[in-house]
Backbone bond lengths (Angstrom), bond angles and torsions (degrees), N, CA, C in turn:
res aa  C-N    CA-C-N  psi(-1)  N-CA   C-N-CA  omega(-1)  CA-C   N-CA-C  phi
1 M - - - 1.455 - - 1.519 109.46 -
2 K 1.293 114.85 78.57 1.454 121.83 -171.47 1.520 113.15 -57.03
3 Y 1.350 117.51 -40.16 1.458 120.49 -174.06 1.527 113.27 -102.90
4 H 1.325 117.27 9.76 1.462 119.37 -178.86 1.529 109.73 -62.57
5 P 1.360 117.98 135.48 1.471 121.55 -178.73 1.519 113.89 -54.77
6 D 1.329 117.49 -33.06 1.463 119.48 -179.51 1.522 111.66 -65.92
7 R 1.330 117.22 -27.10 1.462 120.76 179.37 1.524 112.15 -93.26
8 N 1.331 116.10 -10.17 1.465 120.30 -179.31 1.525 110.27 -133.33
9 P 1.323 117.69 61.44 1.476 119.92 -178.54 1.523 111.10 -61.42
10 G 1.338 114.80 130.01 1.458 119.93 177.85 1.509 114.82 81.08
11 D 1.346 118.40 -0.81 1.468 121.48 -179.61 1.528 108.45 -94.14
12 A 1.338 115.48 100.01 1.463 120.68 -176.05 1.528 111.78 -65.69
13 A 1.333 116.84 -36.24 1.464 120.40 -178.75 1.525 111.01 -65.67
14 A 1.335 116.31 -42.85 1.460 120.09 178.98 1.523 110.86 -65.38
15 E 1.343 115.88 -38.50 1.460 120.06 179.47 1.527 111.00 -63.99
16 E 1.349 115.92 -42.06 1.464 120.09 179.26 1.528 110.90 -65.58
17 R 1.327 115.86 -39.56 1.460 121.02 178.62 1.525 110.61 -62.69
18 F 1.317 115.82 -40.96 1.458 120.99 179.46 1.529 110.73 -64.34
19 K 1.346 116.90 -41.78 1.463 120.94 179.84 1.527 111.23 -64.10
20 E 1.329 115.88 -42.45 1.462 119.84 -179.14 1.529 111.17 -62.44
21 A 1.331 115.56 -45.04 1.461 119.47 -179.21 1.521 111.32 -66.82
22 A 1.337 116.60 -38.01 1.462 120.24 178.76 1.522 110.63 -63.83
23 E 1.355 116.15 -39.61 1.460 119.95 178.25 1.529 110.68 -66.95
24 A 1.322 115.54 -40.98 1.463 119.47 178.44 1.523 110.89 -63.76
25 Y 1.310 116.24 -40.37 1.464 120.87 178.60 1.527 111.04 -62.60
26 S 1.351 115.74 -35.64 1.462 119.36 179.91 1.522 111.14 -65.51
27 V 1.333 116.92 -29.91 1.460 120.22 178.00 1.525 110.07 -67.42
28 L 1.328 116.43 -44.38 1.462 119.74 179.95 1.519 111.81 -65.56
29 G 1.321 116.61 -30.41 1.454 120.13 -177.77 1.514 113.70 -85.57
30 D 1.330 118.15 -7.48 1.456 122.55 -178.32 1.525 108.35 -113.64
31 K 1.337 117.09 113.98 1.463 120.93 -175.30 1.518 112.12 -60.14
32 E 1.339 116.70 -39.67 1.461 119.95 -178.19 1.518 111.06 -67.22
33 K 1.351 116.40 -44.56 1.464 119.85 179.12 1.525 110.61 -64.26
34 R 1.340 115.73 -41.78 1.461 119.55 -179.41 1.526 110.73 -63.34
35 S 1.349 115.72 -41.61 1.453 120.17 178.99 1.520 111.53 -63.97
36 N 1.348 116.16 -41.97 1.466 120.07 178.81 1.519 111.10 -62.96
37 Y 1.343 115.47 -40.64 1.466 117.95 -179.29 1.523 111.10 -68.39
38 D 1.341 116.15 -41.19 1.459 119.56 179.78 1.524 111.41 -61.68
39 R 1.349 116.14 -33.84 1.464 120.02 -175.88 1.521 112.77 -87.68
40 F 1.352 116.83 -39.79 1.458 119.89 -170.31 1.519 114.38 -121.03
41 G 1.343 117.96 0.32 1.456 119.74 -178.73 1.519 110.94 73.16
42 E 1.340 116.77 -152.48 1.458 120.77 -176.93 1.519 111.97 -62.82
43 A 1.346 117.11 -30.13 1.461 119.66 -179.17 1.521 111.39 -61.21
44 G 1.318 117.02 -28.67 1.452 120.25 179.85 1.506 113.46 -71.11
45 L 1.345 117.85 -12.13 1.461 121.10 -178.64 1.521 112.71 -102.75
46 R 1.301 117.23 -4.67 1.455 119.52 -170.13 1.514 114.38 -81.24
47 G 1.328 116.04 4.97 1.452 117.73 175.48 1.510 111.84 -65.69
48 G 1.336 117.67 -29.80 1.456 119.04 -178.28 1.501 113.26 -138.86
49 Q 1.349 118.76 -23.14 1.449 121.68 -176.97 1.516 109.74 -138.24
50 T 1.304 116.78 155.85 1.458 121.77 174.53 1.510 108.19 -119.78
51 F 1.325 115.67 148.53 1.455 120.69 -176.78 1.509 109.28 -133.66
52 N 1.283 115.11 142.95 1.454 121.19 172.47 1.521 108.00 -82.73
53 A 1.317 117.05 132.96 1.469 119.22 -178.35 1.511 111.65 -58.49
54 D 1.357 117.53 -31.18 1.457 120.44 -179.59 1.520 111.76 -66.78
55 T 1.354 115.85 -20.30 1.462 118.99 179.26 1.520 110.86 -56.58
56 F 1.349 115.25 -35.16 1.454 119.86 -173.51 1.516 112.97 -103.63
57 A 1.316 117.85 10.67 1.459 120.32 -175.53 1.516 111.71 -57.58
58 D 1.321 116.62 -38.79 1.459 119.46 174.42 1.516 107.44 -146.23
59 F 1.328 115.00 74.24 1.456 120.79 -171.45 1.523 112.34 -63.21
60 S 1.318 116.84 -34.79 1.459 120.18 179.66 1.520 110.93 -61.13
61 D 1.337 117.07 -39.78 1.457 120.18 179.27 1.520 111.11 -66.60
62 I 1.326 116.30 -38.87 1.467 120.03 179.65 1.518 110.21 -62.04
63 L 1.335 116.96 -46.22 1.461 119.95 179.59 1.518 110.99 -62.93
64 G 1.319 115.95 -36.61 1.459 119.11 178.45 1.511 111.30 -63.37
65 D 1.333 116.94 -40.84 1.458 121.09 178.87 1.520 111.21 -66.25
66 L 1.334 116.17 -41.76 1.462 119.93 -173.54 1.519 113.12 -80.23
67 F 1.335 115.76 -47.65 1.456 118.82 -169.46 1.519 114.31 -118.19
68 G 1.327 117.18 -10.43 1.453 119.49 177.38 1.504 114.72 80.16
69 F 1.375 117.30 13.02 1.452 117.74 178.88 1.517 111.15 -135.74
70 G 1.314 116.44 34.93 1.454 119.62 179.09 1.510 112.67 -58.55
71 G 1.333 116.09 -30.74 1.455 118.84 -178.80 1.508 113.07 -61.71
72 A 1.353 116.52 -25.15 1.451 119.41 179.62 1.515 111.52 -65.80
73 F 1.346 115.93 -20.24 1.453 120.34 -179.66 1.518 111.14 -107.42
74 G 1.333 116.46 12.09 1.457 119.16 -178.92 1.517 110.69 -56.90
75 G 1.337 116.61 126.80 1.454 120.81 179.16 1.503 113.70 93.52
76 M 1.358 119.59 -11.47 1.449 118.98 177.21 1.514 108.46 -68.59
77 G 1.325 115.08 133.84 1.449 119.06 -178.80 1.511 112.87 82.48
78 R 1.328 117.14 2.92 1.461 120.46 178.48 1.520 108.59 -122.77
79 S 1.296 115.88 134.52 1.459 119.01 174.97 1.515 109.08 -103.26
80 Q 1.319 115.83 144.76 1.456 120.48 -178.88 1.525 109.91 -74.88
81 P 1.325 118.42 145.91 1.459 120.50 179.68 1.519 111.08 -60.98
82 A 1.317 115.56 135.01 1.458 120.50 177.06 1.517 109.20 -93.51
83 N 1.311 116.57 135.86 1.456 120.52 179.77 1.521 108.95 -88.76
84 A 1.341 115.02 98.76 1.458 119.62 -177.06 1.515 111.78 -67.29
85 G 1.338 118.00 -20.15 1.451 120.66 -178.74 1.512 113.87 -83.51
86 Q 1.327 117.40 -5.42 1.461 120.56 -176.83 1.523 110.80 -62.69
87 G 1.320 115.97 144.26 1.458 121.03 -178.67 1.514 112.47 -66.86
88 T 1.319 115.48 154.88 1.462 121.98 -178.60 1.526 110.56 -81.36
89 S 1.327 116.06 136.95 1.462 120.41 173.07 1.527 108.90 -80.30
90 L 1.314 116.09 145.54 1.460 121.80 -175.90 1.520 110.54 -118.68
91 R 1.329 115.00 154.30 1.463 120.65 175.99 1.522 108.49 -133.14
92 V 1.320 117.02 129.46 1.462 121.61 178.83 1.525 108.92 -132.29
93 Q 1.322 115.50 154.13 1.463 120.75 175.72 1.519 109.09 -101.79
94 L 1.315 115.32 135.93 1.462 121.06 178.64 1.523 108.89 -118.36
95 D 1.338 116.00 117.44 1.462 121.64 178.78 1.525 109.56 -90.34
96 I 1.325 116.11 127.33 1.464 120.96 177.76 1.523 109.37 -133.63
97 E 1.320 115.87 164.43 1.456 121.61 179.19 1.531 110.08 -92.20
98 L 1.327 114.93 162.14 1.464 120.38 -177.60 1.527 112.70 -57.41
99 P 1.344 120.44 -47.16 1.472 118.79 178.28 1.526 112.62 -57.73
100 E 1.333 117.18 -36.05 1.461 121.02 178.98 1.527 110.72 -67.91
101 A 1.330 115.88 -37.10 1.464 119.68 179.46 1.523 111.35 -67.66
102 V 1.312 116.28 -35.24 1.465 120.58 -177.42 1.527 111.60 -74.94
103 S 1.327 117.46 -42.79 1.465 120.49 -174.06 1.519 114.08 -100.04
104 G 1.346 118.22 -12.95 1.455 121.39 -175.15 1.516 110.57 90.11
105 V 1.335 116.71 155.96 1.458 119.27 -175.75 1.527 110.09 -160.94
106 E 1.308 115.82 154.06 1.460 122.53 172.42 1.526 107.15 -97.70
107 K 1.335 116.78 127.00 1.457 121.06 -176.52 1.519 110.71 -130.81
108 A 1.329 115.56 149.26 1.462 121.70 174.64 1.521 108.30 -107.33
109 I 1.323 116.65 131.26 1.453 120.86 178.73 1.525 109.27 -119.23
110 S 1.325 115.47 144.57 1.461 121.23 178.95 1.520 109.59 -88.99
111 L 1.324 115.93 134.71 1.461 121.00 -177.09 1.517 110.79 -130.13
112 Q 1.311 115.84 141.85 1.454 123.29 167.58 1.523 106.39 -111.82
113 R 1.302 116.71 111.13 1.460 120.68 -174.77 1.526 110.06 -154.18
114 Y 1.327 115.56 170.24 1.460 121.22 173.25 1.528 109.01 -88.28
115 V 1.329 115.19 136.29 1.463 121.09 175.34 1.524 108.41 -123.21
116 A 1.321 116.14 166.27 1.463 120.68 -177.29 1.522 111.40 -63.19
117 C 1.318 115.66 139.20 1.466 121.18 175.12 1.529 108.17 -76.42
118 E 1.319 116.56 117.18 1.462 120.66 -178.04 1.525 112.24 -74.89
119 T 1.330 116.73 -22.71 1.462 119.87 -178.10 1.523 111.66 -67.28
120 C 1.329 116.45 -46.28 1.472 120.15 -177.68 1.521 112.37 -105.30
121 R 1.348 116.39 1.70 1.469 121.50 -179.12 1.526 111.46 55.89
122 Q 1.310 115.21 42.59 1.462 124.74 175.06 1.525 114.41 72.72
123 S 1.315 118.50 4.02 1.466 119.04 -179.10 1.518 111.84 -76.36
124 G 1.330 116.82 -26.66 1.455 121.07 -177.12 1.512 113.46 83.35
125 S 1.330 117.84 -3.91 1.466 122.31 -176.05 1.522 111.61 -107.03
126 E 1.314 114.78 152.01 1.456 120.56 175.51 1.533 109.79 -63.71
127 S 1.311 115.86 156.26 1.459 121.12 179.33 1.528 110.55 -56.46
128 G 1.318 116.33 134.05 1.460 121.75 -179.68 1.509 114.04 90.98
129 T 1.336 117.29 -4.99 1.468 121.04 177.26 1.523 108.77 -122.82
130 A 1.308 115.58 169.91 1.465 120.33 -179.02 1.523 109.36 -145.63
131 P 1.338 117.05 152.33 1.465 119.92 176.33 1.526 110.45 -63.08
132 T 1.317 116.24 154.04 1.463 121.69 177.77 1.516 109.90 -115.59
133 V 1.322 115.72 158.76 1.461 120.83 179.01 1.525 109.23 -62.89
134 C 1.314 116.18 132.48 1.463 121.11 -179.19 1.521 109.84 -63.42
135 A 1.326 116.27 125.63 1.461 120.70 -178.66 1.522 111.61 -73.66
136 H 1.323 117.09 -22.24 1.466 120.42 -176.03 1.529 112.09 -77.51
137 C 1.333 116.62 -40.83 1.470 119.73 -177.17 1.519 112.50 -111.89
138 G 1.336 117.65 -0.04 1.452 120.46 179.54 1.512 114.13 69.10
139 G 1.330 117.11 20.23 1.463 120.65 179.14 1.512 114.35 91.05
140 N 1.341 117.62 0.34 1.463 120.32 -178.96 1.520 112.81 -77.44
141 G 1.323 116.60 -23.37 1.459 119.54 -177.02 1.510 113.24 81.82
142 A 1.328 117.08 -0.29 1.465 121.22 -178.77 1.519 109.36 -148.41
143 V 1.305 115.24 151.40 1.462 121.60 174.36 1.521 107.82 -117.66
144 Q 1.314 116.02 145.07 1.462 121.19 -174.43 1.519 110.74 -101.09
145 Q 1.326 114.95 133.36 1.455 121.79 175.93 1.519 108.24 -120.13
146 R 1.323 116.40 131.94 1.462 120.59 -177.39 1.516 110.16 -101.26
147 H 1.330 115.05 135.85 1.453 122.80 174.01 1.525 106.53 -131.54
148 G 1.327 116.58 93.12 1.459 118.78 -174.36 1.507 109.16 64.38
149 F 1.328 117.28 -126.20 1.462 119.67 -179.94 1.530 112.08 -89.87
150 L 1.338 116.92 -0.58 1.457 119.89 177.02 1.522 110.29 -88.67
151 A 1.303 116.87 129.48 1.457 122.22 174.88 1.526 107.13 -112.95
152 I 1.319 116.85 108.13 1.459 121.94 -174.70 1.522 109.87 -103.44
153 A 1.307 116.33 123.05 1.466 121.45 178.43 1.519 109.29 -92.73
154 R 1.326 115.52 127.06 1.458 120.65 179.18 1.530 109.30 -120.50
155 P 1.342 116.83 147.12 1.468 119.40 179.35 1.521 111.13 -56.07
156 C 1.308 115.67 138.81 1.462 121.30 179.65 1.529 109.25 -72.64
157 A 1.329 115.48 124.09 1.465 119.74 -178.56 1.524 111.86 -72.08
158 A 1.329 116.73 -26.47 1.466 120.02 -176.40 1.523 112.31 -68.44
159 C 1.341 116.81 -33.43 1.472 119.94 -177.15 1.520 112.46 -119.66
160 S 1.348 116.98 9.19 1.470 122.23 -178.91 1.520 112.12 60.02
161 G 1.323 116.40 29.06 1.455 120.58 176.39 1.509 115.45 81.49
162 T 1.323 118.03 7.39 1.468 120.15 -177.74 1.520 113.08 -91.10
163 G 1.332 117.42 -19.53 1.462 120.88 -177.64 1.517 113.73 84.00
164 R 1.331 117.35 -0.97 1.462 122.08 -179.19 1.529 109.53 -132.46
165 T 1.321 116.05 145.73 1.458 120.88 175.09 1.524 109.51 -118.54
166 V 1.320 115.16 151.20 1.463 121.69 -176.80 1.521 109.15 -114.70
167 S 1.318 116.42 120.21 1.467 120.81 -179.91 1.526 112.02 -89.76
168 D 1.337 116.89 -30.17 1.465 121.53 179.90 1.529 107.89 -126.10
169 P 1.342 117.54 84.55 1.464 120.52 -171.74 1.523 114.07 -69.36
170 C 1.313 114.54 148.52 1.463 122.25 175.37 1.530 108.88 -61.54
171 Q 1.322 116.98 134.29 1.457 120.92 -176.86 1.523 112.45 -74.45
172 I 1.318 117.08 -20.96 1.465 119.97 -179.34 1.531 111.03 -78.01
173 C 1.321 116.39 -48.54 1.473 120.41 -176.60 1.521 112.91 -103.30
174 R 1.337 117.14 -0.96 1.465 122.83 179.49 1.529 112.48 58.98
175 G 1.299 114.79 36.20 1.457 120.07 174.11 1.509 115.77 87.88
176 E 1.335 118.11 0.99 1.466 120.11 -177.47 1.522 113.23 -86.81
177 G 1.321 117.25 -21.15 1.459 119.77 -177.55 1.513 113.13 77.08
178 R 1.323 117.06 12.11 1.460 122.13 -179.21 1.526 108.89 -152.46
179 V 1.333 115.58 157.30 1.461 121.17 179.63 1.525 108.92 -135.71
180 A 1.330 116.19 151.00 1.459 121.09 177.63 1.522 109.52 -70.21
181 D 1.331 115.33 144.02 1.463 119.20 -174.74 1.521 110.35 -148.87
182 N 1.327 115.93 140.34 1.463 122.64 171.10 1.524 107.38 -111.45
183 S 1.309 116.11 117.12 1.462 118.71 -175.29 1.518 110.16 -149.59
184 E 1.321 115.27 173.32 1.456 121.86 177.04 1.524 109.65 -110.78
185 L 1.317 114.62 143.27 1.459 121.24 178.47 1.519 108.49 -125.16
186 S 1.316 116.32 128.59 1.458 121.09 179.68 1.523 109.42 -89.32
187 I 1.324 116.57 128.31 1.462 120.80 179.39 1.526 109.63 -128.88
188 R 1.298 114.75 152.01 1.460 121.51 178.40 1.521 109.12 -100.48
189 V 1.333 115.97 118.11 1.463 121.33 177.13 1.525 107.57 -92.56
190 P 1.321 118.80 118.63 1.466 120.26 -176.96 1.527 112.07 -72.04
191 A 1.307 115.62 157.67 1.462 120.71 178.01 1.527 110.41 -66.40
192 G 1.333 114.99 143.41 1.458 119.98 174.59 1.509 115.72 96.40
193 V 1.335 118.36 2.45 1.463 119.36 179.62 1.521 109.86 -71.06
194 D 1.326 115.51 161.78 1.458 121.20 179.46 1.520 108.32 -140.15
195 T 1.303 116.93 171.99 1.458 120.26 176.33 1.526 109.76 -57.90
196 G 1.317 116.14 129.29 1.461 120.81 -177.20 1.512 113.44 98.98
197 S 1.338 117.38 -12.80 1.469 119.51 176.47 1.524 109.23 -65.58
198 R 1.334 115.76 145.51 1.460 120.83 -178.93 1.524 110.43 -122.93
199 L 1.312 115.47 135.01 1.460 121.83 174.37 1.517 107.41 -111.93
200 L 1.330 117.43 125.98 1.460 121.50 -178.94 1.519 109.48 -108.15
201 L 1.321 115.92 120.53 1.464 121.85 179.12 1.520 108.14 -110.21
202 R 1.324 116.36 104.89 1.457 122.01 -177.38 1.532 111.26 -65.67
203 G 1.329 115.09 132.62 1.453 120.37 174.86 1.512 115.55 75.48
204 E 1.337 117.90 8.65 1.466 120.39 -178.99 1.525 112.21 -100.52
205 G 1.332 117.32 9.27 1.458 120.30 174.53 1.517 110.18 -83.97
206 S 1.327 116.60 -155.43 1.463 120.24 179.81 1.521 110.93 -72.95
207 V 1.326 116.02 141.11 1.462 122.29 176.44 1.525 108.95 -69.64
208 G 1.336 116.67 144.43 1.456 121.21 -179.31 1.519 112.48 -79.50
209 L 1.325 115.43 175.97 1.457 121.46 178.63 1.525 111.21 -68.41
210 R 1.310 115.91 130.27 1.466 122.81 172.22 1.526 113.28 43.91
211 G 1.313 115.68 54.56 1.457 120.98 174.53 1.514 115.47 85.10
212 A 1.340 117.82 4.79 1.466 119.84 177.87 1.526 109.89 -67.38
213 V 1.317 115.86 163.18 1.463 122.05 -175.26 1.530 110.80 -58.13
214 A 1.331 115.67 136.54 1.465 120.92 177.99 1.518 110.11 -77.44
215 G 1.324 116.01 153.04 1.456 120.57 176.19 1.522 110.91 -77.47
216 D 1.319 116.00 178.44 1.462 121.73 -179.67 1.527 110.14 -101.94
217 L 1.307 115.58 166.87 1.463 122.18 176.41 1.524 108.33 -120.26
218 E 1.325 115.92 122.60 1.458 121.26 177.25 1.523 108.58 -108.30
219 V 1.315 115.84 123.88 1.460 121.66 -179.26 1.526 108.34 -106.40
220 L 1.325 115.54 118.33 1.462 121.49 -179.60 1.527 108.55 -96.89
221 I 1.325 116.65 121.81 1.460 121.84 -175.51 1.528 110.96 -86.17
222 A 1.334 115.36 135.86 1.466 121.87 173.23 1.529 107.80 -129.77
223 V 1.328 116.94 116.75 1.466 121.99 -177.75 1.524 109.03 -96.67
224 G 1.332 116.18 125.36 1.461 120.64 -179.12 1.525 112.31 -73.33
225 E 1.335 115.38 158.87 1.462 120.47 178.02 1.527 110.20 -72.28
226 H 1.319 115.50 145.83 1.467 121.31 -179.38 1.527 109.16 -103.55
227 P 1.329 118.59 141.05 1.472 119.91 -177.96 1.526 114.11 -69.76
228 V 1.322 117.39 -18.76 1.469 120.30 -175.50 1.523 112.04 -113.42
229 F 1.324 116.95 -39.90 1.462 120.49 -172.69 1.533 111.80 -109.74
230 A 1.311 114.33 147.17 1.463 122.13 170.79 1.522 107.13 -116.06
231 R 1.317 116.28 140.71 1.462 120.36 -176.91 1.518 110.40 -108.89
232 R 1.305 115.32 133.06 1.459 121.82 174.03 1.524 107.51 -131.83
233 G 1.320 115.18 100.34 1.453 119.17 -175.61 1.515 109.95 67.17
234 K 1.327 116.45 -121.43 1.464 121.05 179.88 1.523 112.57 -97.49
235 D 1.321 116.98 2.53 1.465 121.00 -176.47 1.522 111.02 -104.97
236 L 1.354 115.39 148.75 1.456 122.72 175.59 1.519 109.37 -112.91
237 F 1.333 115.95 140.95 1.460 121.65 -179.84 1.526 109.18 -125.74
238 T 1.343 115.37 144.57 1.460 120.84 175.44 1.524 108.83 -149.61
239 R 1.305 116.24 165.92 1.464 121.84 178.13 1.535 109.35 -112.70
240 V 1.321 115.44 137.60 1.466 121.53 177.88 1.529 108.55 -128.67
241 A 1.315 116.36 128.55 1.465 120.83 179.90 1.530 110.25 -80.78
242 V 1.313 115.80 134.03 1.467 120.93 174.94 1.528 107.99 -127.16
243 S 1.310 115.38 151.12 1.466 120.00 179.92 1.524 110.31 -75.02
244 F 1.329 116.04 161.60 1.459 119.47 179.20 1.526 111.55 -62.84
245 P 1.346 119.20 -44.55 1.471 118.77 178.02 1.533 112.47 -58.64
246 M 1.348 116.42 -39.56 1.468 118.45 179.44 1.520 111.03 -66.67
247 A 1.329 115.75 -39.04 1.459 119.02 179.17 1.520 110.73 -64.59
248 A 1.335 116.66 -33.30 1.459 120.25 -177.85 1.519 112.55 -84.68
249 L 1.323 116.82 -39.52 1.455 120.72 -173.10 1.524 113.84 -103.76
250 G 1.339 115.78 -13.22 1.456 119.17 -178.03 1.511 111.72 90.27
251 G 1.319 116.03 170.35 1.452 120.94 -179.93 1.519 110.10 160.16
252 T 1.311 116.37 -159.23 1.464 121.00 178.54 1.519 109.22 -128.41
253 V 1.338 115.37 150.79 1.457 120.98 -179.47 1.521 108.68 -141.88
254 D 1.326 116.37 147.00 1.460 121.04 177.47 1.530 109.77 -86.39
255 V 1.329 116.12 129.02 1.469 122.47 -179.14 1.528 108.49 -113.00
256 P 1.334 118.03 128.32 1.466 119.84 179.69 1.528 111.39 -68.56
257 T 1.329 115.70 153.35 1.466 121.58 175.70 1.531 108.76 -130.32
258 L 1.316 116.19 169.50 1.460 120.77 -177.65 1.523 112.95 -67.33
259 D 1.330 116.98 -26.65 1.468 118.88 -179.64 1.525 112.62 -87.70
260 R 1.352 115.87 14.56 1.463 123.54 173.98 1.524 113.65 71.68
261 E 1.285 117.60 6.50 1.461 120.78 173.61 1.524 108.43 -103.38
262 S 1.318 115.44 140.68 1.461 119.29 -178.92 1.525 110.70 -83.71
263 A 1.308 114.15 148.67 1.465 120.59 174.88 1.524 107.89 -113.46
264 R 1.320 117.02 136.73 1.459 120.66 -177.95 1.523 109.02 -87.84
265 L 1.333 114.59 126.51 1.462 121.50 -177.52 1.517 109.44 -116.37
266 S 1.327 116.10 131.63 1.468 120.87 178.32 1.521 109.60 -85.97
267 I 1.320 116.33 131.16 1.462 122.52 177.36 1.527 107.54 -102.23
268 P 1.327 118.50 116.61 1.468 119.87 -179.48 1.527 111.18 -71.27
269 A 1.305 115.29 154.55 1.467 120.21 179.09 1.523 109.82 -72.52
């Protein structure tokens, strides 16, 4: 406890530092105060206490000095930089029939998405040139804005969050490193899926700007109704007509199956 009054008798600066950190700690420990600060900044705390913005400039370091566990709060009040250049994730619905859902099937789906520009190999630059480090964000892809003790990282507008700028853009993709494409993708639907089942294909969404991470593709399964069978969970149900004599005396009847072969069922008397 570096700034504790007991360790710094008569040191007014240390005492003030200790009070500021204690007040800041009380904000983190109080959900209502924390919520007010997150929404309204310092003004949200002025109902009962006032805080110096410098108090929170590096709150983790203050806690480390005072209590020795600042690392436990590492990242509180800080948001991670968002990569604005990252590719968009896509969601499509795939309609299949009941037999396909039961046994599994290979299906082709049509997609409208961004794919890598083959001309510039996703660099976004004309042949013989290369992107340069963004001078605005220093290549981080994000710029930091401080609001009291909160440090909020926002995508850099100068480079669209990629950390690189293009001075001589590729004429095919206009510097994006990607082009719009309509294509088909073959996917394997496993046996046993049902309406509402989701298949997640990592990296099969739209390609990001200039080599940024591609989004994902989520395939939502919809199983059509069958004219003969009804499905309840893993079981199939159907109706078979039997004559009155068979119902009374027993016998055998052919029952349809999904593989188009009949199964013989014994009817007890």
